[in-house]
Steps between C-alpha positions, in 0.01 A plus 500: 500500500340841566166594345471772234323718759786462750750568222315817405497615862876452525554691176287791623682506833832511315365774273423715805852449635653579161278809468615636836866445413449658158346812655790523745746479212393852399655632822219475754506327837261218582316711760420755226307241298124466533306177487290638216794582271671167568178318408459713188861432394437128547188516284241423767234700683592626849253264667687209341812597694344367822469151357880481518617737775332637811659843451810671360715385792411140414612565143821653632567194716453278194759713318741455793447123488565504126833682523590290804478186285702661219761622748530155656531328162780741416676433829477127437697556179751717687525234770570233237766727353662542841481142619533302178703729277711678760362829373638841591314819586513633142326190363235510772430869433464428127250219571300736719509783246379270224202409720429867572506577127274206415250590777534877503149593612509252789825640635384857433203435730735356764746791475230765533268345753761407761465869592148545361173621646338176613611372841364153421709474183811648665472241775460219247810618313682520833409137566619405150830679560548325834439157345761574234740618772446183703560284192821689420628463857438125477683487166799688647516242776488212249767656277720525811718772346477697827566224755616745767157664519201384701135474396415846635791649304383334178152641563646852508697445178201350320284794609756747363526316167122479450441863599776609261330315213155635589632857527665468158192356327369834361833567326523144372148519355537846345871578450591871470480639146831680536812325380681393816854378554506121503560484875194717574237301309236343727626150420861592579405680821292217644772250404768705675277560803434128540867424454584762764254340744644151450862615526414688817326191638818297459682741730215572742537352846124477548244659730675366810868438412564372853311186401 
């Protein structure tokens, strides 16, 4: 059982993370935030920031770890849907979109900072994306719906799927205000794109079709 002091420290650390995400929700990138304003938004003095994070990059890495865990929890649900329920792409996309809606500020940080100003954070997001890609490639092998393809081929397909989802994140988080035809909504587009990838994979002969 943790002590009240340890509990308070965790709460303050979380408050700093929430404050940074809240400031970003107004349209600013993480690199545009200052340590002082994040501390002020969290209700602590700037000097108190250093009791929890060495610098702003350390805070950014904690935010990456946070969304990494949320992303992985979501993918576990998708994986259950695929393996246990025989789910289709539409159902998996809906599961993912529900998670994005429920954790909007986390995914907003991820969507923006994959191309953001901090190299350290971009690299951490790149590592997160690669782990997700590796997990998806392993899942594709276990599902065995593409038995004609080799491991390297599945790696390419998984990379394309994950990059498609990451590229679509901004639209999924903040859909256009304009009324769009049903087939052009962000949800419909990512569903069709993923379907297109998987249909193409069924007919692809692989990186080296000669075997």
